[in-house]
C-alpha positions as CSV (number, residue, x, y, z in Angstrom):
1,X,18.6,-10.4,-36.5
2,X,15.6,-12.7,-36.2
3,X,17.4,-16.0,-37.0
4,X,19.5,-16.2,-33.8
5,X,16.5,-15.2,-31.7
6,X,14.4,-18.0,-33.3
7,X,17.2,-20.5,-32.8
8,X,17.5,-19.5,-29.1
9,X,13.8,-19.7,-28.6
10,X,13.4,-23.2,-30.2
11,X,16.4,-24.5,-28.3
12,X,15.0,-23.1,-25.0
13,X,11.4,-24.1,-25.6
14,X,11.8,-27.4,-27.4
15,X,9.0,-26.3,-29.7
16,X,8.8,-25.0,-33.2
17,X,8.1,-21.3,-33.5
18,X,4.8,-20.3,-34.9
19,X,5.0,-16.5,-35.1
20,X,7.6,-13.8,-34.5
21,X,6.3,-10.2,-34.4
22,X,8.4,-7.0,-34.0
23,X,7.3,-4.9,-31.0
24,X,7.1,-1.1,-30.8
25,X,10.5,0.6,-30.8
26,X,11.6,2.7,-27.9
27,X,14.2,5.5,-27.9
28,X,17.1,3.0,-27.7
29,X,18.7,0.8,-30.4
30,X,17.4,-2.4,-28.8
31,X,15.0,-4.4,-31.0
32,X,12.2,-6.4,-29.4
33,X,10.1,-9.3,-30.8
34,X,7.2,-11.3,-29.5
35,X,7.7,-15.1,-30.2
36,X,5.0,-17.7,-29.9
37,X,5.0,-21.5,-30.2
38,X,2.3,-24.0,-29.4
39,X,2.5,-23.5,-25.6
40,X,5.0,-20.7,-25.0
41,X,5.2,-17.0,-25.5
42,X,8.2,-14.8,-24.8
43,X,9.9,-11.6,-25.7
44,X,13.1,-11.8,-27.7
45,X,15.7,-9.0,-27.6
46,X,18.5,-8.1,-30.0
47,X,21.1,-5.6,-28.8
48,X,24.5,-5.2,-30.4
49,X,25.9,-3.6,-27.2
50,X,26.8,-6.7,-25.1
51,X,28.1,-4.6,-22.2
52,X,24.6,-3.2,-21.9
53,X,23.2,-6.7,-22.2
54,X,25.5,-8.0,-19.4
55,X,24.4,-5.1,-17.2
56,X,20.7,-5.8,-17.8
57,X,21.0,-9.6,-17.3
58,X,23.2,-9.2,-14.2
59,X,20.9,-6.7,-12.6
60,X,17.8,-8.8,-13.5
61,X,19.1,-11.9,-11.8
62,X,20.1,-9.8,-8.7
63,X,16.7,-8.1,-8.5
64,X,14.9,-11.4,-8.8
65,X,17.0,-12.8,-5.9
66,X,15.8,-9.8,-3.9
67,X,12.2,-10.5,-4.6
68,X,11.6,-7.6,-6.9
69,X,9.2,-7.7,-9.9
70,X,11.3,-7.7,-13.0
71,X,11.0,-9.9,-16.2
72,X,12.9,-13.2,-15.8
73,X,15.7,-13.8,-18.3
74,X,14.8,-17.2,-19.8
75,X,17.7,-17.8,-22.1
76,X,20.7,-15.9,-23.5
77,X,23.2,-16.2,-26.3
78,X,25.4,-13.1,-26.0
79,X,27.8,-14.4,-28.7
80,X,24.9,-13.4,-31.0
81,X,23.7,-10.5,-28.8
82,X,20.3,-12.0,-28.1
83,X,18.3,-13.1,-25.1
84,X,14.7,-14.1,-24.2
85,X,12.6,-12.5,-21.5
86,X,9.4,-13.3,-19.7
87,X,6.5,-11.6,-21.6
88,X,4.8,-9.1,-19.4
89,X,2.2,-8.0,-22.0
90,X,1.7,-4.5,-23.4
91,X,0.2,-2.4,-20.6
92,X,2.5,0.2,-19.2
93,X,1.7,2.8,-16.6
94,X,2.0,5.4,-19.4
95,X,-0.8,3.6,-21.3
96,X,-3.1,4.1,-18.3
97,X,-2.1,7.7,-18.1
98,X,-3.0,8.2,-21.7
99,X,-6.5,6.7,-21.1
100,X,-7.0,9.0,-18.2
101,X,-5.9,12.0,-20.2
102,X,-8.6,11.3,-22.8
103,X,-11.1,11.7,-19.9
104,X,-9.3,14.8,-18.7
105,X,-8.6,13.5,-15.3
106,X,-5.9,12.0,-13.1
107,X,-8.0,9.5,-11.1
108,X,-7.6,8.2,-7.5
109,X,-6.9,4.7,-9.1
110,X,-3.9,6.2,-11.0
111,X,-2.6,8.0,-7.9
112,X,-2.8,4.7,-5.9
113,X,-0.8,3.0,-8.7
114,X,1.9,5.7,-8.4
115,X,2.0,5.1,-4.7
116,X,2.5,1.4,-5.2
117,X,5.4,2.2,-7.5
118,X,6.9,4.6,-4.9
119,X,6.6,2.0,-2.3
120,X,8.7,-0.3,-4.4
121,X,11.3,2.3,-5.5
122,X,13.3,2.3,-2.1
123,X,13.6,-1.4,-2.4
124,X,15.5,-1.0,-5.6
125,X,17.5,2.0,-4.4
126,X,18.4,0.9,-0.9
127,X,18.0,-2.9,-0.3
128,X,18.8,-4.2,-3.8
129,X,21.5,-1.6,-4.1
130,X,23.5,-2.7,-1.0
131,X,25.2,-5.7,-2.5
132,X,24.7,-5.1,-6.2
133,X,27.7,-5.8,-8.4
134,X,28.4,-2.3,-9.6
135,X,31.2,-3.5,-11.9
136,X,28.4,-4.5,-14.3
137,X,27.3,-0.8,-14.7
138,X,27.6,0.6,-18.2
139,X,28.8,3.1,-19.3
140,X,29.7,4.3,-15.7
141,X,29.4,2.8,-12.2
142,X,28.3,6.1,-10.6
143,X,26.2,9.1,-11.5
144,X,29.2,11.3,-10.8
145,X,30.5,14.6,-12.0
146,X,31.5,13.2,-15.3
147,X,28.0,11.6,-15.9
148,X,26.4,14.9,-15.0
149,X,28.6,16.9,-17.3
150,X,27.8,14.4,-20.1
151,X,24.0,15.1,-19.6
152,X,24.5,18.9,-19.3
153,X,26.6,19.0,-22.5
154,X,24.1,16.7,-24.3
155,X,21.5,19.4,-23.4
156,X,23.7,22.2,-24.5
157,X,24.7,20.8,-27.9
158,X,21.6,18.8,-28.9
159,X,18.9,21.0,-27.5
160,X,20.1,24.6,-26.9
161,X,22.2,24.9,-30.1
162,X,19.8,23.1,-32.4
163,X,16.8,25.1,-30.9
164,X,18.7,28.3,-31.6
165,X,18.9,29.4,-27.9
166,X,21.8,32.0,-27.4
167,X,24.2,31.5,-24.6
168,X,27.7,32.5,-23.4
169,X,29.6,29.1,-23.6
170,X,32.2,29.9,-20.9
171,X,29.7,31.5,-18.5
172,X,27.4,28.5,-19.0
173,X,30.3,26.1,-18.3
174,X,31.0,28.0,-15.0
175,X,27.4,27.5,-13.9
176,X,27.6,23.8,-14.9
177,X,30.5,23.5,-12.5
178,X,28.5,25.1,-9.7
179,X,25.6,22.8,-10.4
180,X,27.6,19.6,-10.4
181,X,29.5,20.7,-7.3
182,X,26.2,21.0,-5.5
183,X,24.7,17.8,-6.7
184,X,27.7,15.6,-6.0
185,X,27.5,16.7,-2.4
186,X,24.2,14.7,-2.0
187,X,24.5,11.2,-0.6
188,X,24.9,9.0,-3.6
189,X,25.5,5.5,-2.3
190,X,22.2,4.1,-3.6
191,X,21.1,2.3,-6.8
192,X,20.0,4.9,-9.3
193,X,17.7,3.3,-11.8
194,X,18.5,6.1,-14.3
195,X,15.3,5.9,-16.5
196,X,12.6,5.5,-13.9
197,X,9.6,6.7,-15.9
198,X,6.0,5.6,-16.7
199,X,6.9,3.8,-19.9
200,X,9.3,1.5,-18.0
201,X,6.7,0.4,-15.4
202,X,4.4,-2.4,-16.6
203,X,1.2,-3.9,-15.2
204,X,0.3,-7.6,-15.4
205,X,-2.3,-9.5,-13.4
206,X,-2.7,-6.6,-11.1
207,X,1.0,-6.6,-10.3
208,X,3.6,-3.9,-11.1
209,X,6.8,-4.8,-12.9
210,X,9.9,-2.8,-13.8
211,X,11.9,-2.9,-17.0
212,X,14.8,-1.0,-18.7
213,X,17.2,-0.5,-15.8
214,X,20.3,-1.5,-17.8
215,X,21.7,2.1,-17.4
216,X,21.6,1.8,-13.6
217,X,24.5,2.9,-11.4
218,X,25.2,4.4,-8.0
219,X,23.6,7.7,-7.3
220,X,21.4,9.9,-5.2
221,X,17.8,9.0,-4.2
222,X,16.3,12.2,-5.6
223,X,17.1,11.5,-9.3
224,X,14.8,8.5,-9.8
225,X,12.0,10.4,-8.0
226,X,12.5,13.4,-10.3
227,X,12.4,11.1,-13.4
228,X,9.1,9.6,-12.4
229,X,7.3,12.7,-11.1
230,X,8.5,15.0,-13.9
231,X,8.1,12.5,-16.7
232,X,7.2,15.0,-19.5
233,X,4.2,13.4,-21.2
234,X,2.8,11.9,-18.1
235,X,1.8,15.5,-17.3
236,X,1.1,14.8,-13.6
237,X,-0.9,17.7,-12.1
238,X,1.1,19.8,-9.6
239,X,-1.1,19.0,-6.6
240,X,-0.6,15.3,-7.3
241,X,3.1,15.7,-7.7
242,X,3.2,17.4,-4.2
243,X,1.2,14.5,-2.7
244,X,3.4,11.9,-4.3
245,X,6.6,13.6,-3.2
246,X,5.3,13.7,0.4
247,X,4.3,10.0,0.1
248,X,7.7,8.9,-1.1
249,X,9.5,10.8,1.7
250,X,7.4,9.1,4.3
251,X,8.1,5.7,2.6
252,X,11.8,6.5,2.6
253,X,11.7,7.2,6.4
254,X,10.7,3.5,6.9
255,X,14.1,2.5,5.5
256,X,16.6,5.2,6.4
257,X,16.8,8.5,8.4
258,X,15.8,11.4,6.2
259,X,16.5,15.1,6.6
260,X,13.4,16.3,4.8
261,X,14.5,19.9,4.3
262,X,17.8,18.8,2.8
263,X,16.1,16.1,0.7
264,X,13.7,18.5,-0.9
265,X,16.4,21.1,-1.6
266,X,18.5,18.5,-3.5
267,X,15.3,17.2,-5.2
268,X,14.6,20.6,-6.8
269,X,18.0,20.7,-8.4
270,X,17.9,17.0,-9.5
271,X,14.5,17.8,-11.2
272,X,16.3,20.5,-13.1
273,X,19.1,18.4,-14.4
274,X,16.7,15.5,-15.2
275,X,14.5,17.8,-17.3
276,X,17.7,19.1,-19.1
277,X,18.8,15.5,-19.8
278,X,15.4,14.6,-21.2
279,X,15.4,17.7,-23.4
280,X,18.8,16.7,-24.7
281,X,17.2,13.4,-25.8
282,X,14.3,15.2,-27.4
283,X,16.8,17.4,-29.3
284,X,19.0,14.5,-30.4
285,X,16.1,12.2,-31.4
286,X,13.8,15.0,-32.7
287,X,16.0,17.8,-34.2
288,X,19.0,15.7,-35.2
289,X,17.5,12.3,-36.1
290,X,14.3,13.8,-37.4
291,X,12.0,11.6,-35.3
292,X,9.1,14.0,-34.9
293,X,7.3,12.1,-32.1
294,X,10.1,13.1,-29.7
295,X,9.4,16.8,-30.3
296,X,5.8,16.3,-29.0
297,X,7.3,16.0,-25.4
298,X,9.0,19.5,-25.6
299,X,6.0,21.6,-24.5
300,X,5.4,19.4,-21.5
301,X,9.1,19.7,-20.5
302,X,9.0,23.4,-21.0
303,X,6.0,23.7,-18.7
304,X,7.7,21.5,-16.1
305,X,10.8,23.7,-16.1
306,X,8.7,26.9,-16.0
307,X,6.8,25.6,-12.9
308,X,10.0,24.5,-11.2
309,X,11.8,27.8,-11.6
310,X,8.7,29.9,-10.7
311,X,7.7,28.0,-7.6
312,X,11.0,27.0,-6.0
313,X,13.9,28.9,-4.5
314,X,17.1,27.3,-5.8
315,X,19.8,26.6,-3.2
316,X,22.6,27.8,-5.5
317,X,23.1,30.9,-7.7
318,X,23.2,30.1,-11.5
319,X,23.4,33.6,-13.1
320,X,23.8,32.3,-16.7
321,X,21.9,29.0,-16.7
322,X,18.7,30.3,-15.3
323,X,18.3,33.1,-17.9
324,X,19.1,30.6,-20.6
325,X,16.4,28.3,-19.3
326,X,13.9,31.2,-19.2
327,X,14.8,32.1,-22.8
328,X,14.1,28.5,-23.7
329,X,10.8,28.5,-21.9
330,X,9.6,31.6,-23.7
331,X,10.8,30.6,-27.2
332,X,8.0,31.0,-29.7
333,X,10.0,28.7,-32.1
334,X,9.9,25.9,-29.5
335,X,6.2,26.4,-28.8
336,X,5.4,26.1,-32.5
337,X,7.7,23.0,-32.9
338,X,5.9,21.3,-30.1
339,X,2.5,21.3,-31.7
340,X,2.0,17.7,-33.0
341,X,0.5,16.8,-36.3
342,X,-1.7,13.7,-36.7
343,X,0.6,10.8,-37.4
344,X,-0.9,8.2,-39.8
345,X,1.0,4.9,-39.7
346,X,0.4,3.1,-43.0
347,X,1.6,-0.5,-43.1
348,X,1.6,-3.3,-45.7
349,X,1.8,-6.8,-44.3
350,X,1.2,-10.5,-44.9
351,X,-1.8,-12.1,-43.1
352,X,0.5,-15.2,-42.6
353,X,2.3,-13.3,-39.9
354,X,-0.6,-11.4,-38.5
355,X,-1.7,-7.7,-38.3
356,X,1.2,-5.3,-37.4
357,X,1.6,-4.2,-33.9
358,X,0.0,-0.8,-33.1
359,X,3.2,1.1,-32.0
360,X,1.2,4.1,-30.7
361,X,-0.3,1.9,-28.0
362,X,-3.8,3.2,-28.7
363,X,-5.2,0.2,-30.7
364,X,-7.9,0.7,-33.3
365,X,-7.4,2.0,-36.8
366,X,-8.2,0.2,-40.0
367,X,-7.2,-3.1,-41.5
368,X,-8.0,-3.6,-45.2
369,X,-7.9,-7.1,-46.7
370,X,-6.5,-7.0,-50.3
371,X,-6.7,-10.7,-50.9
372,X,-9.8,-10.6,-53.1
373,X,-8.0,-8.4,-55.6
374,X,-6.2,-9.7,-58.7
375,X,-2.8,-11.1,-57.6
376,X,0.2,-10.4,-59.8
377,X,2.2,-12.7,-57.5
378,X,0.7,-15.7,-59.3
379,X,2.4,-14.9,-62.5
380,X,6.1,-15.8,-62.9
381,X,7.2,-12.5,-64.3
382,X,6.1,-10.7,-61.2
383,X,7.1,-13.2,-58.4
384,X,10.4,-11.5,-57.6
385,X,9.0,-7.9,-57.8
386,X,7.0,-5.9,-55.3
387,X,4.1,-3.4,-55.4
388,X,6.7,-0.6,-55.8
389,X,8.0,-1.9,-59.1
390,X,6.7,-0.3,-62.3
391,X,5.6,-3.6,-63.9
392,X,3.4,-4.5,-60.9
393,X,2.1,-0.9,-60.7
394,X,1.1,-1.1,-64.4
395,X,-0.6,-4.5,-63.8
396,X,-2.7,-3.3,-60.9
397,X,-3.6,0.1,-62.3
398,X,-5.3,-1.7,-65.2
399,X,-7.6,-3.6,-62.9
400,X,-10.9,-1.7,-62.2
401,X,-11.4,-3.6,-58.9
402,X,-8.2,-2.2,-57.5
403,X,-9.2,1.4,-58.2
404,X,-12.6,0.9,-56.6
405,X,-11.0,-0.8,-53.6
406,X,-8.7,2.2,-53.1
407,X,-11.5,4.7,-53.3
408,X,-13.5,2.8,-50.8
409,X,-10.5,2.7,-48.4
410,X,-10.1,6.5,-48.7
411,X,-13.8,7.2,-48.2
412,X,-13.8,5.0,-45.1
413,X,-10.7,6.6,-43.5
414,X,-11.2,10.3,-44.4
415,X,-13.9,10.9,-41.9
416,X,-11.7,9.5,-39.1
417,X,-8.7,11.6,-40.4
418,X,-10.7,14.8,-40.3
419,X,-12.2,14.0,-36.9
420,X,-8.8,13.1,-35.4
421,X,-7.2,16.3,-36.7
422,X,-10.1,18.4,-35.2
423,X,-9.7,16.7,-31.8
424,X,-5.8,17.0,-31.8
425,X,-5.4,13.2,-31.7
426,X,-1.8,12.0,-32.3
427,X,-2.1,8.6,-34.1
428,X,-4.1,6.7,-36.6
429,X,-3.1,3.3,-38.1
430,X,-4.1,2.0,-41.5
431,X,-3.0,-1.5,-42.5
432,X,-3.2,-3.2,-46.0
433,X,-2.8,-6.9,-45.9
434,X,-2.5,-9.6,-48.6
435,X,-1.2,-13.1,-48.8
436,X,2.5,-12.5,-49.0
437,X,2.7,-8.7,-48.2
438,X,4.6,-8.2,-51.4
439,X,2.4,-7.0,-54.3
440,X,-1.2,-5.8,-53.7
441,X,-0.8,-4.6,-50.1
442,X,2.5,-2.8,-50.9
443,X,0.9,-1.1,-54.0
444,X,-2.2,0.0,-52.1
445,X,-0.2,1.3,-49.1
446,X,1.9,3.4,-51.4
447,X,-1.0,4.8,-53.3
448,X,-3.0,5.5,-50.2
449,X,-0.1,7.3,-48.5
450,X,0.5,9.5,-51.5
451,X,-3.1,10.6,-51.7
452,X,-3.5,11.2,-48.0
453,X,-0.3,13.4,-48.0
454,X,-1.7,15.5,-50.8
455,X,-5.1,16.0,-49.1
456,X,-4.2,16.6,-45.4
457,X,-1.6,18.3,-43.3
458,X,-0.5,15.2,-41.5
459,X,2.7,13.1,-41.0
460,X,2.4,9.8,-42.9
461,X,4.8,7.1,-41.9
462,X,4.8,4.3,-44.5
463,X,6.2,0.8,-43.7
464,X,6.3,-2.4,-45.7
465,X,6.8,-4.9,-43.0
466,X,7.6,-8.0,-45.0
467,X,10.1,-6.1,-47.2
468,X,11.8,-4.8,-44.0
469,X,12.0,-8.3,-42.5
470,X,13.6,-9.6,-45.7
471,X,16.3,-6.9,-45.6
472,X,17.2,-7.8,-42.0
473,X,17.7,-11.5,-42.7
């Protein structure tokens, strides 16, 4: 997938590419790369779903015309499902929240950033939404009854069933109908961003930018506010949520007339369906696709749902759904699943293409330079092999320097691993680099991972970057 992105970049820039680096993956199937030449740096995107690409590009151009801060689309070739975006850097609102959480606080600075975001939100919803081409929307042009039922059934089949929560299917379906009947009665002639959460809000040069709105459609104002304020891992304190809700309502009154009692009544129920939709995602990605980092969000979502049900009077009766949600909240199984292990990301790489991106967003970790070790890649019989092949393994295991190097790496990292486990940290990155990222670094990453798994109760995620890149070409 990198070849058409490189071709598009060089055609657009008029310069030869110097580096192309994969960027951290999100919950979608889109793949992002950072490309650099002598004077230019951009983000390249590959997405096989061209209907989604057309929605994103069309929305972007419209938002820019409206003066909203979104990344410019610099070039596109949808015949090859690729396009180039302005590079906004790596700092998201969620990154800042994580830094604050390490200090056990939600600072005034962070609250002011949220207020800046909430000042911009009505500009997307109301002003940009007025003359937006909603025919671009994908998969649907409205957050209508069908869209709501998709989300509710997603929650039912990918979360409730996979989590072992018992329910009466027909009775639950009846409550779903009551729930959607109520929600579609809200005014829904506005742009609904759909995934308006802290990971999709970026900061660059003291400005706020917005990304990942390709799922946008017509809908109610309350949904995006619910997405932002009840973003699970953002873990916004309840008193701050209340302050931000009041702030948004006052901002909204600058643009349209607002019946505040009615708005807040609808908001409570939109929070409920948004949390259910998010938990469907955690179930699909976590339980079904076995991506354990999605499971970490479950305890936060459970706490949000518990607070919502315990502190708000719902405007409709849901005699089956509410007990199901309370059963979910009290599930010991879910509480146990939600406890995260330390994830150790072990990577092999070539120094020619730089150190791998830290996908956790925390930075730090270890980088071990294997280039001083004996190199089997210089011998013809090993050139087409990797550090996973027996012949290369046998070669390197006979070299005393390799064993000493590995032991030193383990000794250096073990104190951090023990410390991170004791402090309930989530991520640690350990990188092994050599000249080509094929023999020595691959061998050492494999050996290191095997030993760490045997010594600690951690999740080890092993990647051989250069080998992965070869397979995608």
